[in-house]
C-alpha positions as CSV (number, residue, x, y, z in Angstrom):
1,M,-15.6,-15.9,-6.8
2,R,-15.6,-12.4,-5.5
3,R,-13.4,-10.1,-7.6
4,M,-10.7,-7.9,-5.9
5,K,-11.6,-4.2,-5.5
6,I,-8.8,-1.8,-6.2
7,L,-9.1,1.9,-5.5
8,I,-6.6,4.1,-7.3
9,G,-5.9,7.7,-6.2
10,Y,-4.9,9.7,-9.3
11,D,-3.9,13.4,-9.6
12,G,-2.4,13.6,-13.1
13,S,1.2,14.0,-11.9
14,D,4.2,12.0,-13.3
15,C,4.2,10.1,-10.1
16,A,0.6,9.1,-10.5
17,E,1.3,8.0,-14.1
18,A,4.2,5.9,-12.9
19,A,1.9,4.4,-10.3
20,L,-0.5,3.2,-13.0
21,D,2.4,1.6,-14.9
22,D,3.5,0.0,-11.6
23,L,0.3,-1.9,-11.4
24,S,1.4,-4.0,-14.3
25,R,4.1,-5.4,-12.0
26,A,2.0,-5.9,-8.9
27,G,0.8,-9.4,-9.7
28,L,-2.8,-8.3,-9.7
29,P,-5.6,-10.6,-11.1
30,P,-6.7,-10.3,-14.7
31,Y,-10.3,-9.7,-13.6
32,A,-11.0,-7.1,-10.9
33,H,-13.1,-4.1,-10.0
34,A,-11.1,-0.8,-10.2
35,M,-12.1,2.7,-9.2
36,I,-10.0,5.7,-10.2
37,V,-10.6,8.6,-7.8
38,S,-9.3,12.2,-8.3
39,V,-9.7,14.7,-5.5
40,T,-9.5,18.4,-6.0
41,E,-8.2,19.9,-2.8
42,L,-10.9,22.3,-1.7
43,W,-12.1,22.8,1.9
44,L,-15.4,24.5,0.9
45,P,-17.6,24.1,-2.2
46,P,-17.1,26.9,-4.7
47,P,-19.6,29.8,-4.2
48,P,-22.6,30.1,-6.5
49,P,-22.8,33.1,-8.8
50,S,-25.6,34.9,-6.8
51,S,-27.7,34.7,-3.7
52,Y,-30.7,33.9,-5.9
53,Q,-29.0,30.6,-6.9
54,V,-28.4,29.7,-3.3
55,I,-32.1,30.1,-2.5
56,E,-33.2,28.2,-5.6
57,E,-30.9,25.3,-4.9
58,A,-31.7,25.3,-1.2
59,Q,-35.4,24.9,-2.1
60,Q,-34.6,21.8,-4.2
61,V,-32.7,19.9,-1.5
62,N,-33.6,18.7,2.0
63,V,-30.3,18.4,3.9
64,P,-26.8,20.1,3.8
65,A,-25.3,17.0,2.2
66,D,-27.6,17.3,-0.7
67,L,-26.7,21.0,-1.1
68,K,-23.0,19.9,-1.1
69,S,-23.7,17.5,-3.9
70,V,-25.3,20.2,-6.0
71,Y,-22.3,22.4,-5.6
72,E,-20.0,19.5,-6.3
73,V,-21.6,18.6,-9.6
74,D,-21.5,22.3,-10.7
75,S,-17.8,22.7,-9.7
76,V,-15.6,23.2,-12.7
77,M,-12.7,22.0,-10.6
78,V,-14.4,18.7,-9.9
79,E,-15.2,18.4,-13.6
80,E,-11.5,18.8,-14.4
81,A,-10.7,16.1,-11.8
82,L,-13.2,13.8,-13.4
83,E,-11.7,14.3,-16.8
84,L,-8.3,13.4,-15.3
85,A,-9.8,10.2,-13.8
86,S,-11.5,9.3,-17.1
87,K,-8.2,9.6,-19.0
88,A,-6.5,7.5,-16.4
89,G,-9.3,5.0,-16.7
90,E,-8.7,4.6,-20.4
91,R,-5.1,3.9,-19.8
92,L,-5.9,1.4,-17.1
93,K,-8.5,-0.4,-19.2
94,A,-5.9,-0.8,-22.0
95,K,-3.5,-2.4,-19.5
96,F,-6.2,-4.6,-17.9
97,P,-9.0,-5.3,-20.4
98,G,-10.6,-7.7,-18.0
99,W,-11.1,-5.1,-15.3
100,A,-14.4,-3.2,-14.7
101,V,-13.2,0.4,-14.3
102,K,-15.1,3.3,-12.7
103,R,-14.1,6.9,-12.4
104,E,-15.1,9.4,-9.7
105,A,-14.1,12.9,-8.6
106,F,-14.5,14.7,-5.3
107,Y,-13.4,17.9,-3.6
108,G,-12.0,18.2,-0.1
109,S,-9.0,16.7,1.7
110,P,-7.5,14.1,-0.7
111,A,-6.4,11.7,2.0
112,Q,-9.7,11.8,3.8
113,E,-11.8,11.4,0.7
114,L,-9.7,8.4,-0.5
115,I,-10.0,6.8,2.9
116,L,-13.8,7.4,3.1
117,K,-14.4,6.2,-0.4
118,A,-12.4,3.1,0.1
119,E,-14.3,2.3,3.3
120,K,-17.7,2.9,1.7
121,W,-16.9,1.0,-1.5
122,G,-15.2,-1.9,0.4
123,A,-11.8,-1.6,-1.3
124,D,-9.3,-4.5,-0.8
125,L,-6.4,-2.4,-2.0
126,I,-5.7,1.4,-2.2
127,V,-3.0,2.5,-4.6
128,V,-1.4,5.9,-4.2
129,G,1.6,7.6,-5.7
130,S,4.5,8.3,-3.4
131,H,4.9,12.0,-4.2
132,G,4.3,14.7,-6.8
133,R,2.1,17.6,-7.7
134,S,-0.6,17.3,-10.3
135,A,-0.8,18.6,-13.8
136,L,-3.6,21.0,-12.8
137,G,-1.8,22.4,-9.8
138,R,-4.8,22.2,-7.6
139,L,-4.8,18.5,-7.2
140,L,-2.3,17.0,-4.8
141,L,-1.9,13.3,-4.1
142,G,1.7,12.4,-3.1
143,S,1.7,14.3,0.2
144,V,-1.2,12.3,1.5
145,S,0.2,8.8,0.8
146,Q,1.5,8.5,4.4
147,K,-1.9,9.4,5.9
148,V,-3.7,6.9,3.7
149,L,-1.1,4.3,4.6
150,T,-1.5,4.7,8.3
151,E,-5.3,5.4,8.6
152,A,-7.0,3.3,5.9
153,H,-8.5,0.0,6.8
154,A,-7.6,-1.6,3.5
155,S,-4.2,-2.7,2.3
156,V,-2.2,0.1,0.7
157,R,0.3,0.2,-2.1
158,V,2.6,3.3,-2.2
159,A,3.7,3.0,-5.8
160,R,7.0,4.1,-7.2
161,G,7.0,2.8,-10.8
162,R,8.7,3.7,-14.0
163,I,6.8,5.0,-17.0
164,E,6.1,2.4,-19.6
165,V,7.8,-0.5,-17.8
166,E,8.3,-3.5,-20.1
167,P,7.1,-6.9,-18.8
168,S,9.9,-8.6,-16.9
169,P,10.5,-10.7,-13.7
170,V,9.7,-8.9,-10.5
171,R,11.9,-8.9,-7.4
172,I,9.8,-9.0,-4.2
173,L,11.2,-8.3,-0.8
174,L,9.1,-9.5,2.2
175,G,9.7,-8.4,5.7
176,V,8.4,-11.0,8.2
177,D,8.4,-11.2,12.0
178,G,6.3,-14.3,12.8
179,S,3.2,-12.2,13.4
180,T,-0.2,-13.0,11.9
181,E,0.0,-9.8,9.8
182,A,3.3,-10.8,8.3
183,E,1.9,-14.2,7.4
184,L,-1.0,-12.4,5.7
185,A,1.6,-10.5,3.6
186,V,3.3,-13.8,2.6
187,R,0.0,-15.4,1.6
188,E,-1.0,-12.3,-0.4
189,V,2.2,-12.4,-2.4
190,A,1.7,-16.2,-3.0
191,S,-1.9,-15.5,-4.2
192,R,-0.7,-13.1,-6.9
193,V,0.2,-13.9,-10.5
194,W,3.9,-13.0,-11.2
195,P,5.8,-13.0,-14.4
196,P,8.0,-16.1,-15.0
197,G,11.4,-15.9,-13.3
198,S,10.1,-13.5,-10.5
199,Q,12.0,-13.8,-7.2
200,A,11.1,-13.3,-3.6
201,R,13.5,-12.6,-0.8
202,V,12.2,-13.1,2.8
203,V,14.0,-11.2,5.5
204,I,13.6,-11.2,9.2
205,V,15.4,-8.5,11.1
206,G,16.7,-9.5,14.5
207,D,18.3,-7.7,17.4
208,P,20.3,-10.4,19.4
209,L,21.0,-10.0,23.1
210,T,24.5,-8.8,24.0
211,P,25.8,-9.3,27.5
212,T,27.3,-6.4,29.3
213,I,31.1,-6.2,29.9
214,V,30.6,-7.6,33.4
215,G,28.2,-10.3,32.1
216,R,30.8,-11.5,29.6
217,L,33.1,-12.3,32.6
218,I,30.4,-14.4,34.3
219,P,30.1,-17.8,32.5
220,P,26.5,-18.5,33.6
221,V,25.3,-15.1,32.2
222,R,27.2,-15.7,29.0
223,R,25.7,-19.1,28.6
224,V,22.1,-17.8,29.2
225,V,22.6,-15.1,26.6
226,E,24.1,-17.5,24.0
227,E,21.3,-20.0,24.6
228,S,18.6,-17.3,24.2
229,N,20.1,-16.1,21.0
230,R,20.4,-19.7,19.7
231,E,16.7,-20.3,20.4
232,E,15.7,-17.1,18.8
233,T,17.8,-17.9,15.7
234,E,16.2,-21.3,15.4
235,W,12.7,-19.7,15.8
236,A,13.6,-17.2,13.1
237,E,14.8,-19.9,10.8
238,A,11.6,-21.8,11.2
239,V,9.6,-18.6,10.4
240,L,11.6,-18.1,7.2
241,E,11.3,-21.8,6.2
242,K,7.5,-21.6,6.6
243,A,7.3,-18.5,4.5
244,T,9.7,-19.9,1.9
245,Q,7.5,-23.0,1.4
246,V,4.4,-20.9,0.9
247,L,6.1,-18.8,-1.7
248,K,7.7,-21.7,-3.6
249,G,4.2,-23.0,-4.0
250,A,3.5,-19.9,-6.1
251,E,6.4,-20.8,-8.4
252,L,8.6,-18.0,-7.1
253,E,12.4,-18.3,-6.8
254,V,12.9,-17.8,-3.0
255,T,15.9,-16.8,-0.9
256,S,15.9,-15.8,2.8
257,A,18.1,-14.1,5.4
258,I,18.3,-13.1,9.0
259,I,19.8,-9.6,9.3
260,E,20.7,-7.8,12.5
261,G,19.8,-4.1,12.9
262,N,16.9,-1.7,12.9
263,P,14.1,-2.9,10.5
264,K,13.4,0.7,9.5
265,H,16.8,0.9,8.0
266,V,17.6,-2.7,7.2
267,L,14.7,-3.4,4.9
268,V,15.2,-0.2,2.9
269,E,19.0,-0.9,2.6
270,E,18.4,-4.6,1.7
271,A,15.8,-3.6,-1.0
272,E,18.3,-1.2,-2.6
273,R,21.2,-3.7,-2.4
274,W,19.1,-6.5,-3.8
275,G,17.4,-4.4,-6.4
276,A,13.8,-5.0,-5.2
277,D,10.9,-3.8,-7.2
278,V,8.5,-3.9,-4.2
279,I,8.6,-4.4,-0.5
280,F,5.7,-6.3,1.1
281,L,4.9,-5.9,4.9
282,G,2.2,-6.6,7.4
283,S,0.5,-3.6,8.8
284,T,1.2,-4.4,12.4
285,G,2.7,-7.1,14.5
286,M,5.4,-8.1,16.8
287,G,7.7,-11.1,16.8
288,R,7.8,-13.7,19.5
289,V,9.8,-11.8,22.1
290,G,9.9,-8.3,20.6
291,R,13.4,-8.5,19.2
292,F,12.0,-9.4,15.8
293,L,9.7,-6.5,15.0
294,L,8.1,-5.2,11.8
295,G,4.6,-3.7,12.3
296,S,5.6,-0.3,13.7
297,V,8.0,0.4,10.9
298,S,5.8,0.0,7.8
299,A,5.1,3.7,7.4
300,A,8.8,4.5,7.9
301,V,9.8,2.0,5.2
302,A,7.2,3.3,2.8
303,A,8.6,6.8,3.3
304,R,12.2,5.9,2.8
305,A,12.2,3.1,0.2
306,A,13.2,3.8,-3.5
307,C,10.8,1.1,-4.7
308,S,7.1,0.5,-4.3
309,V,5.9,-0.6,-0.8
310,E,2.7,-2.6,-0.2
311,V,1.3,-2.9,3.4
312,I,-1.2,-5.7,3.8
313,R,-4.1,-5.5,6.2
314,A,-6.6,-8.2,7.1
315,Q,-9.9,-7.7,5.4
316,R,-12.7,-7.2,7.8
317,D,-15.8,-9.5,7.4
318,D,-18.6,-7.6,5.7
319,P,-21.6,-9.6,4.6
320,Q,-22.7,-6.8,2.3
321,K,-19.6,-6.9,0.2
322,P,-20.4,-8.3,-3.2
């Protein structure tokens, strides 16, 4: 069986440390491939000490990309980033002894480098901290989490964990809307291994039709609106029931609810009210008639939520993936 590939962006900040701890509560498999990536934020490679070195190095390489690699290896900043990644790797290996852990460091735009590396490596999940500046000052990760979330092809977890969290049941809030992407999120949660006693709450956010003042005075209009809302409620209940049965198969304690309002606000408020540890969402998708909508709000929820948010994307078929 192919092992999950998890790419972790790390910058040495308290937020990044908390993100590592948060992985212990993400239901991830005991055996996986992990890569910790630290990116020092430089737009150009550091200059060599002299023009003689430029000529010497240029003679040893054939293309600009090779020259970039030479500069990158020699960069003190990249070495510092690699040292950070190595220390994080040791912590991660202690938490997940069954994981094969690699460490890499780059310079450039942190978001772009993480996205490119995830694409090249074939990552299933990218983990980034929500915010925070690095211990070295030159490494910055949190400000790029939204870019990674919206542009990466892999699933993305924006982690907001607590340092040294003790093992305990996890509260998982799932936003669904009947779309294929939302169903993927439900199946992803069901495929994970959660601590005993963990709970899942499935929420569908609706926006029922409301007749105008004039429409309320016309019985046929009122009846059409009431019938439409009744049908949509029955459909939403069926969506929730289907998700509930899938999650119960994963031995989770499951509750569900239909809540009126704007999903950008409702999901964040419900997560806080219920005390959720993480929110799972599909990356895109629209409900049956557009009044049950999730996909367009995943980035907004990730930006506003006080807990971790994981946005699930379908994995593209790649015959070269090991």
